[in-house]
C-alpha positions, 0 to 999 in steps of 0.5 A: 468844797468847791471855791466860793466867790467872796467879797469882803468889806473893809479888808485893808486892816484889821478883821477884814484884812485878816478874813480875806487871808484867811479865805484865800487860805481855804481855796476861795476867790477872794475879793477885797475892798477898801479905801486904801488900796495900797494896804491890800498888798498881802492879799494881792500876793496871796491870790486875791483881787483888791477894788477900791472901795468907799462903803459909803458911796453907791458908785462904788458898791455898784461898781465893786458888785458889777465887776465880781459878777462880770468877772464871775457871774455870781457872788457866794459870800458877802462878808459885811465888815467895813465899820467905824466908831466914834466916842463921846456923850449923847449930849456932846456928840452932833447928829451928823457924827451920829448919822455917819456912824449909821451910814458906814456900820448899817445903810452900807451893809444893808445896801450890798446886801440889796446888791448881792441878792438877786443873783443869790435867790436866783441862784438859791444859794449864798451867806451874808456875814455881818460883822457885828460886835458884843457892842450889838447886845451891850451898851458901855458909857460914851459910845451910844452911836457905835452901839446903837448902830451894832444893835441895829445891824443884829435887828437888820440881820435877824429880820433878813435871816428869816425872809432869806433863808427860803431862798437857800441864803444864810445871814450870819452875825459875828459878834467879837469882843476885845480885838487888837487892831486899829479900830479902836486907836482913835478911843481916848482922843475922840473921848477927850476931844467930844467930852473931855471938858464939859459936863461928863469930863470925869467919866471921859478921862477915866475911859480914855485913861482905861483905853490907853491901858486896855488898847496897848501892846501887852493887852490881852485882846484877841489877834484878828485871826481868831474872828476870821476863823470863825468867818471862814467856819461859817463860810464853809459850813453847810448850816452856819450858827446864826451867831459866832462869838469870839474873842477876848472877853466876849463870851464873859462880858455877854453872859453878864449882860444876858444874867444880870438885871439892867441897874446891876450891870450898869453898876459893875461896867461904870464903878471904875468910871 
């Protein structure tokens, strides 16, 4: 297969870093974008390119896309992976924090999509991969704004897929389960800082303790490589699936959510809180 020109955001760690390396192993030309350029040394050593990028800054998004187009005249693959997560009860979480969550998880991928689409349409080919979460379908307590942002990203992706299909462009949603990354490293601290002393303190403390246990070194959570493998599969497929569910507990939790009445699902996930 001919090498594809790929842009991966959030490439300094976790899923983004693993994806950049996996695409390089597939012989593709990869640009990794992230704020922490120093964390992307392995991508450069593997033959990739790294660019400083803050996905919330318009000038950074334009500069990165322009750089790649100037060098290759096309971008074949956009992997919108950069993301953020905040925890806390709806009542306790400042709306400014909620807006920041949407800036990173929804509006940044939307803007990058706008920037790459004109050239993809001209060439009548391209793949846009949006890294969502099982949280794009389910929701748990004390994470409303994260789950809302991922639900929004999935709805955005579904509409986008229908709009760009006539131009030969694929839109793929990746739904990881529980993955071993630093992404949730601040979960317990956020829960305690935001909701640890108010009306939701009992629930916040129970979830903080659970996070400390589930995200520890002995957790059965999946390696980011399983997500990277799914993304490479989508990128290299002539007709990729619209969704890829990958990682520990992903299929089980989505199946539970789809099969149970709302209140029964609520009872299952909050039963130990």
